[in-house]
C-alpha positions as CSV (number, residue, x, y, z in Angstrom):
1,M,-29.8,7.0,23.1
2,I,-29.8,10.7,23.8
3,R,-28.2,10.1,27.3
4,A,-25.5,7.9,25.7
5,T,-24.8,10.6,23.1
6,K,-24.5,13.3,25.8
7,F,-22.3,11.0,27.8
8,Y,-20.0,10.5,24.8
9,L,-19.7,14.2,24.1
10,M,-19.0,15.0,27.8
11,V,-16.3,12.4,28.0
12,L,-14.8,13.5,24.7
13,L,-14.7,17.2,25.7
14,L,-13.3,16.3,29.1
15,F,-10.6,14.2,27.5
16,L,-9.7,16.9,24.9
17,S,-9.4,19.5,27.7
18,V,-7.0,17.2,29.6
19,L,-5.2,16.5,26.4
20,E,-4.6,20.2,25.8
21,A,-3.3,20.7,29.3
22,S,-0.9,17.8,29.1
23,A,0.2,18.1,25.5
24,Q,3.8,17.6,26.3
25,E,3.3,14.8,28.7
26,T,4.9,11.5,27.8
27,R,3.8,8.0,28.9
28,T,5.7,4.8,28.7
29,V,3.6,1.8,27.6
30,T,4.2,-1.8,26.4
31,A,2.4,-3.1,23.3
32,E,2.4,-6.1,21.0
33,G,1.9,-6.1,17.3
34,V,1.1,-9.0,15.0
35,A,1.4,-9.7,11.3
36,A,1.0,-12.6,8.9
37,I,4.2,-14.0,7.3
38,Q,3.6,-14.2,3.5
39,Q,5.7,-16.6,1.4
40,G,8.4,-16.7,4.1
41,A,9.0,-12.9,4.0
42,I,9.8,-12.5,7.7
43,D,11.4,-9.1,7.3
44,T,8.2,-7.7,5.7
45,A,6.1,-9.3,8.5
46,R,8.4,-7.8,11.1
47,D,7.9,-4.3,9.7
48,A,4.1,-4.7,9.7
49,A,4.1,-6.2,13.2
50,L,6.2,-3.3,14.5
51,E,3.9,-0.8,12.8
52,D,0.9,-2.5,14.5
53,A,2.7,-2.4,17.9
54,Q,3.3,1.3,17.6
55,K,-0.3,1.9,16.9
56,R,-1.4,-0.2,19.8
57,A,1.0,1.8,22.0
58,V,-0.7,5.1,21.0
59,E,-4.1,3.5,21.7
60,Q,-2.9,2.4,25.1
61,A,-1.6,5.9,26.0
62,I,-5.0,7.3,25.1
63,G,-6.7,4.6,27.2
64,I,-4.6,5.5,30.3
65,M,-5.6,9.1,30.0
66,I,-9.3,8.3,30.1
67,D,-10.7,7.8,33.6
68,S,-11.4,4.2,34.5
69,Q,-15.1,5.0,34.9
70,T,-15.4,5.7,31.2
71,Q,-14.2,2.3,30.2
72,V,-17.6,1.3,29.1
73,E,-19.3,0.4,25.8
74,N,-18.7,3.9,24.5
75,Y,-14.9,3.5,24.9
76,Q,-14.2,2.3,21.3
77,L,-16.2,5.1,19.8
78,I,-14.4,7.6,22.0
79,S,-11.0,6.1,21.2
80,D,-11.6,6.2,17.5
81,K,-12.8,9.8,17.6
82,I,-9.8,10.9,19.6
83,L,-7.4,9.0,17.4
84,S,-8.8,10.7,14.3
85,Q,-8.3,14.2,15.8
86,T,-5.2,14.1,18.0
87,K,-1.6,14.1,17.0
88,G,-0.2,11.2,19.0
89,Y,3.3,10.2,18.3
90,I,6.0,7.9,19.6
91,S,9.2,9.7,20.6
92,R,11.2,6.5,21.1
93,Y,10.7,2.8,21.4
94,N,12.6,-0.5,22.0
95,V,11.9,-3.9,20.7
96,T,11.7,-6.2,23.8
97,G,10.7,-9.5,22.2
98,E,9.7,-11.4,19.1
99,S,8.0,-14.7,18.6
100,Q,6.5,-16.8,15.8
101,E,3.4,-19.0,15.9
102,G,3.0,-20.8,12.6
103,Q,2.6,-18.0,10.0
104,I,2.0,-15.3,12.6
105,L,4.8,-13.1,13.9
106,R,4.5,-11.2,17.2
107,V,6.7,-8.2,18.1
108,R,6.7,-6.6,21.6
109,I,7.9,-3.1,22.3
110,T,8.1,-0.5,25.1
111,A,7.4,3.0,23.8
112,D,7.3,6.6,25.0
113,V,4.1,8.1,23.7
114,A,3.4,11.9,23.7
115,I,0.0,13.1,22.9
116,G,0.0,16.6,21.5
117,K,1.3,18.8,18.8
118,L,4.4,17.7,16.9
119,N,7.3,20.2,17.7
120,D,11.0,20.1,17.1
121,D,11.4,16.6,18.4
122,L,13.4,15.3,15.4
123,S,13.5,11.7,16.7
124,A,9.7,11.6,16.9
125,I,9.2,13.1,13.4
126,G,11.7,10.6,12.1
127,I,9.7,7.7,13.6
128,L,6.5,9.2,12.2
129,L,8.0,9.5,8.7
130,G,9.2,5.9,9.1
131,Q,5.7,4.7,9.9
132,M,4.5,6.4,6.7
133,H,7.2,4.6,4.8
134,K,9.3,7.7,4.3
135,P,7.3,9.4,1.5
136,R,9.5,11.3,-1.0
137,T,8.6,14.8,-1.9
138,M,9.1,17.0,-5.0
139,I,8.7,20.7,-5.3
140,M,7.2,22.3,-8.5
141,I,6.5,26.0,-7.7
142,A,6.4,28.6,-10.5
143,E,8.2,31.8,-9.3
144,Q,8.3,35.3,-10.6
145,N,10.5,38.1,-9.2
146,I,10.6,41.8,-9.9
147,G,11.8,42.7,-13.4
148,H,10.9,39.3,-14.9
149,D,8.0,39.0,-17.3
150,W,8.1,35.2,-17.1
151,Y,8.0,32.5,-14.4
152,A,10.9,30.3,-13.3
153,W,9.5,26.8,-13.2
154,W,11.2,23.9,-11.5
155,W,12.6,22.8,-14.9
156,G,14.1,26.2,-15.9
157,Y,13.5,29.4,-17.6
158,H,11.8,29.3,-21.0
159,G,12.5,25.5,-21.1
160,E,16.3,26.0,-20.3
161,Q,17.5,24.0,-17.4
162,T,18.6,26.2,-14.4
163,D,19.0,25.9,-10.7
164,M,16.0,26.0,-8.4
165,G,14.4,29.3,-7.5
166,V,14.3,31.1,-4.1
167,V,11.0,29.5,-3.1
168,E,11.9,25.9,-3.9
169,N,15.3,26.2,-2.1
170,T,13.6,27.7,1.0
171,F,11.0,24.9,1.0
172,M,13.7,22.2,0.8
173,D,15.7,23.8,3.6
174,V,12.8,23.8,5.9
175,F,11.6,20.3,5.1
176,T,15.0,18.6,5.0
177,Q,15.9,19.9,8.4
178,K,13.1,17.8,9.8
179,G,14.0,14.7,8.0
180,F,11.9,14.8,4.9
181,E,13.3,13.1,1.8
182,F,13.3,15.0,-1.5
183,I,13.6,13.9,-5.1
184,D,16.8,15.5,-6.5
185,H,15.8,18.5,-8.6
186,A,18.4,18.1,-11.4
187,T,17.8,14.3,-11.7
188,A,14.1,14.6,-11.8
189,A,14.2,17.2,-14.6
190,K,16.1,14.8,-16.8
191,E,13.7,12.0,-16.3
192,I,10.4,13.8,-16.5
193,K,8.8,14.4,-19.9
194,V,7.5,17.9,-20.0
195,T,5.2,18.9,-22.8
196,A,3.8,22.4,-23.5
197,A,0.6,21.5,-21.6
198,Y,2.6,21.3,-18.3
199,K,4.4,24.6,-18.8
200,V,1.8,26.7,-17.1
201,Q,1.6,28.7,-13.9
202,D,-1.1,26.5,-12.3
203,L,-0.6,22.8,-12.5
204,T,-3.7,20.8,-12.0
205,V,-3.8,17.9,-9.4
206,E,-3.8,15.4,-12.3
207,Q,-0.8,17.1,-13.9
208,A,1.0,17.1,-10.6
209,R,0.3,13.4,-10.2
210,T,1.6,12.6,-13.7
211,L,4.9,14.5,-13.2
212,G,5.4,13.2,-9.7
213,N,4.9,9.6,-10.6
214,Q,7.4,9.9,-13.4
215,A,10.0,11.1,-10.8
216,D,8.9,8.4,-8.2
217,A,7.7,11.0,-5.7
218,E,4.9,10.1,-3.3
219,V,4.0,13.8,-2.6
220,V,4.3,16.8,-4.9
221,I,4.1,20.4,-3.7
222,V,2.8,22.6,-6.5
223,G,2.0,26.3,-6.6
224,K,3.1,29.7,-7.7
225,A,4.9,32.7,-6.1
226,L,4.8,36.3,-7.3
227,A,6.7,39.3,-6.1
228,K,5.2,42.8,-6.9
229,L,6.7,46.2,-6.5
230,Y,4.7,48.6,-4.3
231,G,6.9,51.7,-4.8
232,D,9.4,53.8,-3.0
233,V,9.4,54.2,0.8
234,G,11.9,57.0,1.0
235,G,15.7,57.2,0.9
236,G,15.8,55.3,-2.4
237,M,14.4,52.1,-0.8
238,K,12.0,49.9,-2.7
239,S,9.0,48.1,-1.1
240,V,8.0,44.7,-2.5
241,Q,5.2,42.3,-1.5
242,A,5.5,38.5,-2.3
243,D,2.4,36.2,-2.4
244,I,2.6,32.4,-2.4
245,S,-0.1,29.8,-2.8
246,A,0.7,26.0,-2.7
247,K,-0.8,22.6,-2.2
248,A,0.6,19.2,-1.4
249,V,-0.8,16.3,-3.5
250,R,-0.4,12.6,-3.1
251,T,0.7,11.2,-6.4
252,D,-1.0,7.7,-6.0
253,T,-4.5,8.9,-5.1
254,G,-4.6,12.6,-6.0
255,Q,-5.5,13.5,-2.4
256,V,-4.7,17.1,-1.5
257,I,-3.3,16.8,2.0
258,A,-2.2,20.4,2.7
259,T,-2.7,23.9,1.3
260,T,-1.3,27.3,2.2
261,V,-1.4,30.9,1.2
262,T,1.2,33.3,2.6
263,H,2.6,36.8,2.1
264,G,5.9,38.4,2.7
265,A,7.2,42.0,2.5
266,A,10.7,43.5,2.2
267,V,12.5,46.7,1.4
268,H,15.9,47.3,-0.3
269,I,17.7,49.8,-2.4
270,T,17.2,47.5,-5.4
271,D,13.8,46.1,-6.3
272,T,15.2,42.7,-7.4
273,T,16.9,42.1,-4.0
274,A,13.8,43.3,-2.2
275,G,11.8,40.8,-4.3
276,I,14.2,38.0,-3.3
277,E,13.9,38.8,0.4
278,A,10.1,39.0,0.2
279,L,10.0,35.7,-1.6
280,K,12.2,34.1,1.1
281,K,10.0,35.4,3.9
282,A,6.8,34.3,2.3
283,S,8.2,30.9,1.3
284,A,9.7,30.2,4.8
285,Q,6.2,30.9,6.3
286,A,4.5,28.7,3.7
287,A,6.9,25.9,4.2
288,E,6.4,25.8,7.9
289,Q,2.6,25.9,7.6
290,M,2.7,23.2,4.9
291,M,5.0,20.9,6.9
292,E,2.9,21.2,10.0
293,K,-0.3,20.3,8.1
294,I,1.4,17.4,6.3
295,L,2.8,16.1,9.7
296,A,-0.7,16.4,11.1
297,V,-2.1,14.2,8.3
298,Y,0.7,11.6,8.8
299,S,0.3,11.6,12.5
300,R,-3.5,11.2,12.3
301,E,-3.2,8.3,9.9
302,A,-0.4,6.6,11.8
303,G,-2.4,6.7,15.0
304,G,-5.8,6.2,13.5
305,T,-7.0,5.4,10.0
306,R,-5.7,6.2,6.5
307,P,-7.7,6.4,3.2
308,I,-6.7,3.7,0.7
309,S,-8.1,3.7,-2.8
310,I,-8.7,0.2,-4.3
311,T,-9.4,-0.6,-8.0
312,I,-10.5,-4.1,-8.9
313,T,-10.8,-5.4,-12.4
314,G,-12.1,-8.6,-14.0
315,L,-15.1,-9.2,-11.7
316,N,-18.9,-9.2,-12.1
317,K,-21.4,-7.7,-9.7
318,T,-21.9,-10.9,-7.7
319,Q,-18.1,-11.2,-7.2
320,F,-17.9,-7.5,-6.2
321,V,-20.5,-8.1,-3.5
322,K,-18.5,-11.0,-2.2
323,F,-15.3,-9.0,-2.3
324,K,-16.9,-6.2,-0.3
325,D,-18.3,-8.6,2.3
326,V,-14.9,-10.3,2.9
327,L,-13.2,-6.9,3.0
328,K,-15.6,-5.5,5.6
329,N,-15.9,-8.6,7.8
330,Q,-12.8,-10.7,7.5
331,V,-9.9,-8.2,6.9
332,R,-8.5,-6.7,10.0
333,G,-8.1,-2.9,10.3
334,I,-10.9,-1.9,8.0
335,K,-13.1,0.7,9.7
336,D,-15.3,1.8,6.8
337,L,-15.8,1.1,3.1
338,H,-17.1,3.5,0.4
339,E,-18.1,2.3,-3.0
340,R,-17.1,4.8,-5.7
341,S,-18.1,3.2,-8.9
342,F,-18.8,-0.1,-10.7
343,T,-18.6,-0.2,-14.5
344,G,-18.4,-3.3,-16.6
345,T,-15.9,-5.5,-14.8
346,T,-14.1,-2.7,-13.0
347,A,-14.9,-1.5,-9.5
348,R,-13.5,1.4,-7.5
349,I,-13.8,1.7,-3.7
350,S,-12.0,3.5,-0.9
351,V,-11.6,2.2,2.7
352,D,-10.6,3.8,6.0
353,S,-7.9,1.4,7.2
354,K,-5.9,1.1,10.4
355,V,-3.3,-0.8,8.5
356,S,-1.1,0.2,5.5
357,A,-1.9,-0.7,1.9
358,Q,0.9,-3.2,2.0
359,T,-0.5,-5.0,5.0
360,L,-4.0,-4.8,3.5
361,S,-2.8,-6.5,0.3
362,D,-1.0,-9.2,2.2
363,D,-4.2,-10.0,4.2
364,L,-6.3,-10.1,1.0
365,L,-4.1,-12.7,-0.6
366,L,-4.9,-15.1,2.3
367,K,-8.6,-14.8,2.1
368,D,-10.9,-17.4,0.5
369,F,-13.3,-15.8,-2.0
370,S,-14.8,-19.2,-2.9
371,T,-15.2,-18.9,-6.7
372,F,-12.3,-16.5,-7.5
373,T,-8.9,-15.4,-6.4
374,V,-7.5,-11.9,-6.0
375,E,-4.1,-10.9,-7.4
376,V,-2.2,-7.7,-6.5
377,V,-1.3,-5.9,-9.7
378,T,0.2,-2.7,-8.2
379,S,0.6,-1.4,-4.6
380,T,1.5,2.1,-3.4
381,P,1.4,3.5,0.1
382,N,-2.2,4.6,-0.3
383,S,-3.7,2.6,-3.2
384,L,-4.1,-0.9,-4.5
385,E,-4.8,-2.2,-8.0
386,L,-6.3,-5.8,-7.9
387,K,-7.3,-8.3,-10.5
388,V,-9.9,-11.1,-10.0
389,T,-9.3,-14.5,-11.6
390,P,-11.9,-17.3,-11.6
391,K,-10.9,-20.5,-9.9
């Protein structure tokens, strides 16, 4: 056992060293993905099969880079570990074939796979965002510049609707250049119900989820930015320091997927202009850091597993045990299951899944639970709400 563990660690370290040295290397592989056709929805099955094929392509590229002598019983463990840590992505792909066998759809592709850090390859980032179903982002950062004794929130000053602040504009510029989709600021402000409880400098994760869900955003970036005057530096020039703290929250699960704290300094003859420049510098740095961390999460989940929260209502403990057994042993792509709570007739669990929540829900509808059936009440990219009905 000890020897096997040492062997695994040695191979993993060797692979990661090779990976670092060849971070920009691209390999062309062929892969096939499969998906079940639900109620004749071929387009939905095709999307799921294509997503499955892309994941298989990344796995194949990893397999090629591991020496053939390591293709032993430890390979799957090594592969899973690498997939959870590396940022593998597909820079381009072509669909080479499609076939249908009963209710199963198969899609074949050739793909160029690069293993390494995401850079300025816009096509690769675009494909990655597509694999994550193009999550929409909204910015809610409270901002205070020199000379203002109040914050400018995303909905305006003192409750009056205004344009976005310096920080929010800078974030949007950085993110949209890489293909991220944003909820329109003005439109969102009209649709969201903002009470006094939400007009604070620090929004909680739950508040961010509530506001983001009202605007149909999958990710909300919340935080605050403050510019402070540090004094004169000579020649009538003013020195200003700006500080920004922000976090990105998934609105369906409340998961915090990225955080950042940055600083920026600027000088100008007027303190207000110096504050604007300092806020721009700090927010540009914060946006770059935030985007890199978010892409890292998306890439890890696209190439490995993603957390999916599941809530099931209407079941007793015996049915819950049956549900967990089917989920772990009969549903493809489930790597691990974590029971969070069981109260009355409601259970909450989370799973580490190699397939999306949509694919997972489709598979669950096909399973035989013997004494009960499962209905999908709601589905988001990272969560499912299910209902159990006795047969």
